[in-house]
PADREN-17223 format. One line per 4 residues: number of its first residue (from 1); their letters; for each residue x, y negated, z of N, C-alpha, C. Coordinates in steps of 0.001 Angstrom, whole numbers, plus 524288, in hexadecimal, padded with zeros to 5 digits. Layout:
// PADREN-17223
NUM = A = X/Y/Z/X/Y/Z/X/Y/Z ~ ...;
//
This chain:
// PADREN-17223
1 = METV = DB1ED/08801/3751C/DB0C8/0868F/37A78/DB56E/087C3/37E09 ~ DB81D/08C22/37CF6/DBCA2/08D7A/3802A/DC0E2/0895D/37FBA ~ DC19B/08737/37B12/DC595/08335/37A4A/DC457/07E5A/37D7D ~ DBF67/07CD5/37D98/DBDCD/07840/3809C/DBED8/07924/38667;
5 = LFHA = DBD6F/07DBB/38864/DBE55/07EE3/38DE8/DC427/07F3D/38F21 ~ DC735/08142/38B77/DCCDD/0818B/38C45/DCF28/07C18/38CDE ~ DCDA8/07892/38963/DCFA8/07333/389A9/DCD7E/07052/38E6D ~ DC8A8/07166/38FD7/DC65E/06F03/39486/DC94C/070D8/39964;
9 = TTIA = DCAD6/075C2/39978/DCDE4/077CA/39DD6/DD31A/074F8/39E3C ~ DD5A9/0744A/399E2/DDAB4/07191/399CF/DDA24/06BFE/39BC8 ~ DD633/06949/399EA/DD54D/063E4/39B89/DD407/0639D/3A15D ~ DD0DF/0673C/3A344/DCF6C/0673E/3A8CD/DD424/0682B/3AC4B;
13 = VIAV = DD783/06BCC/3AAC7/DDC2E/06CED/3ADE7/DDFE1/0683E/3ADE8 ~ DE083/065BC/3A97A/DE3DB/06115/3A92F/DE191/05CB1/3AC83 ~ DDC6C/05C0B/3AC69/DD9E1/05806/3AF98/DDAAC/05911/3B567 ~ DDA32/05DFA/3B709/DDB19/05F5C/3BC88/DE0B4/05E09/3BE11;
17 = FFVL = DE461/05F73/3BAD0/DE9E1/05E66/3BBEA/DEAE9/05887/3BC58 ~ DE8B5/0557F/3B8C3/DE976/04FD7/3B8B2/DE737/04D4F/3BD9F ~ DE27E/04ED4/3BF1B/DE00B/04C9E/3C3C7/DE302/04E57/3C8A9 ~ DE4EE/05322/3C8B2/DE81A/054F9/3CD16/DECFC/05197/3CDB6;
21 = LLGL = DEFB2/05087/3C96A/DF45C/04D41/3C9B1/DF319/047BF/3CB88 ~ DEED1/04587/3C99E/DED42/0404A/3CB5C/DEC00/0403D/3D12D ~ DE94A/04442/3D30C/DE7F1/0449B/3D891/DECC1/04536/3DBFE ~ DF065/04875/3DA52/DF540/04925/3DD45/DF870/04420/3DD66;
25 = RSMM = DF89A/0417B/3D8FF/DFB6F/03C76/3D8BA/DF8FF/03882/3DC6C ~ DF3DB/0385B/3DC7D/DF121/034BD/3DFEC/DF229/03607/3E5AA ~ DF23C/03B17/3E6FA/DF348/03CA3/3EC5F/DF8EC/03B5D/3EDF0 ~ DFC92/03C10/3EA5D/E020D/03B0E/3EB94/E030B/0353C/3EC72;
29 = KGTS = E006B/031F6/3E958/E00F9/02C56/3EA0D/DFE71/02A93/3EF27 ~ DFA10/02CFA/3F074/DF760/02BA8/3F546/DF492/02676/3F52A ~ DF391/02466/3F088/DF120/01F3D/3F032/DEB48/01F6D/3F133 ~ DE895/02329/3EEDA/DE2E7/0234C/3EF56/DE113/028DF/3F07E;
33 = PNLS = DDFCA/029ED/3F564/DDDE4/02F2D/3F6A1/DD8AC/0306D/3F3EF ~ DD577/02C6A/3F310/DD070/02D53/3F075/DD12C/02F17/3EAD2 ~ DD4DF/02CA8/3E817/DD5F3/02E34/3E2B1/DD809/033C6/3E27E ~ DDB7E/03500/3E608/DDDB1/03A41/3E63C/DD96D/03E4C/3E731;
37 = QKLM = DD5F5/03D28/3EAD0/DD1A3/040BA/3EC07/DCDF5/0415B/3E754 ~ DCCE3/03D06/3E4AE/DC97A/03D2B/3E018/DCBEA/04072/3DBB9 ~ DD100/03FD8/3DAF1/DD3AF/042E9/3D6E4/DD3AB/048B5/3D836 ~ DD452/04A00/3DD16/DD442/04F88/3DE95/DCEC0/051D7/3DDF5;
41 = RWRV = DCABE/04EBC/3DEDA/DC564/0509E/3DDE5/DC47F/05184/3D811 ~ DC67F/04DF1/3D4D7/DC61D/04EA5/3CF34/DC8EF/053A1/3CD82 ~ DCD76/054A6/3CFF0/DD074/05957/3CEA4/DCD50/05E41/3CFC2 ~ DCABB/05E62/3D43A/DC796/062F4/3D5A0/DC325/063B0/3D1B4;
45 = GLQF = DC08F/05F72/3D03B/DBC58/05FC3/3CC63/DBE4F/0619B/3C713 ~ DC2C6/05F9E/3C576/DC500/06146/3C078/DC6C6/066F1/3C09C ~ DC8BC/068AC/3C51C/DCA33/06E2D/3C595/DC563/071A5/3C508 ~ DC11A/07019/3C76B/DBC44/0731A/3C6ED/DBA91/07360/3C13A;
49 = LAIV = DBAB7/06EEE/3BE92/DB942/06EC7/3B90D/DBCD9/07243/3B5CE ~ DC1EC/0721D/3B6E7/DC5A7/0755E/3B405/DC480/07B27/3B4E5 ~ DC339/07CA4/3B9AC/DC201/0821C/3BAC9/DBD10/083C9/3B7F0 ~ DB922/0806F/3B7D5/DB448/081B2/3B505/DB562/0827C/3AF37;
53 = IIVA = DB896/07F14/3ACF4/DB9E8/07F93/3A762/DBCFF/08492/3A667 ~ DC0AD/085C7/3A9D5/DC3D4/08A86/3A92D/DC06A/08F67/3A987 ~ DBCCC/08F83/3AD2E/DB942/093FB/3ADB8/DB5CC/0947E/3A8E7 ~ DB3D0/0901C/3A6F2/DB095/09034/3A237/DB3C0/09245/39D94;
57 = YAML = DB895/09098/39D28/DBBF7/09264/398ED/DBCF4/09844/39969 ~ DBDED/09A10/39E22/DBEFE/09FA0/39EFE/DBA2F/0A2ED/39DB7 ~ DB5A4/0A10A/39F30/DB0D4/0A400/39E18/DAFA1/0A40B/39843 ~ DB0B3/09FC6/3959D/DAFA3/09F7B/39002/DB397/0A2BA/38CE4;
61 = AR = DB85C/0A31C/38EDB/DBC78/0A5E4/38C18/DBBC7/0ABD7/38C46 ~ DB88E/0ADB0/38FB2/DB7C1/0B368/39019/DB5AE/0B5B2/38B37;
//
């Protein structure tokens, strides 16, 4: 179970980073403020998910 949570943590952090880069790129281009806002909302949700997974991993690893 720890291995699954470890890999889930890695995937979640990479997903947050990827969505962050897409959101920043969208903001820099300035083409669609709605897309940029949507990507930043996704980033916040993914960060929450990553934190939940990290906490679960830390509690299980004890």
